[in-house]
Wavefront OBJ file of the C-alpha trace (Angstrom):
o trace
v 65.154 71.074 49.430
v 66.144 67.902 50.247
v 68.480 67.767 46.771
v 70.181 70.429 48.260
v 70.773 69.007 51.566
v 72.146 65.567 50.180
v 74.329 67.450 47.861
v 75.611 69.204 50.874
v 76.603 66.369 52.666
v 77.950 64.525 49.975
v 80.723 67.567 49.471
v 79.023 68.527 46.279
v 79.900 72.379 47.256
v 83.487 73.572 47.888
v 84.197 74.426 51.583
v 83.164 77.872 51.987
v 80.867 78.179 48.676
v 77.999 80.642 48.868
v 74.655 78.810 47.574
v 71.752 80.628 47.171
v 68.605 78.382 47.254
v 65.490 80.123 45.817
v 62.657 78.515 46.870
v 59.761 79.023 43.811
v 56.679 77.095 45.737
v 56.860 73.767 44.623
v 53.916 72.579 42.202
v 51.330 75.021 43.140
v 53.239 78.160 41.928
v 53.416 76.456 38.557
v 50.009 78.346 38.021
v 51.393 81.790 38.359
v 53.849 81.038 35.182
v 51.049 79.200 33.108
v 51.471 81.852 30.525
v 55.241 80.663 29.626
v 53.635 77.182 28.537
v 49.861 77.504 27.723
v 50.655 76.748 24.376
v 53.221 74.367 24.152
l 1 2 3 4 5 6 7 8 9 10 11 12 13 14 15 16 17 18 19 20 21 22 23 24 25 26 27 28 29 30 31 32 33 34 35 36 37 38 39 40
């Protein structure tokens, strides 16, 4: 989240842009996707 705020403050996104921030839950949420990387 802080990264998105920083990019916005620095003008990374053109004015009027639509930006979608999908918060996926952070590190604890990785357990829900462990089947993707269990063999890696």
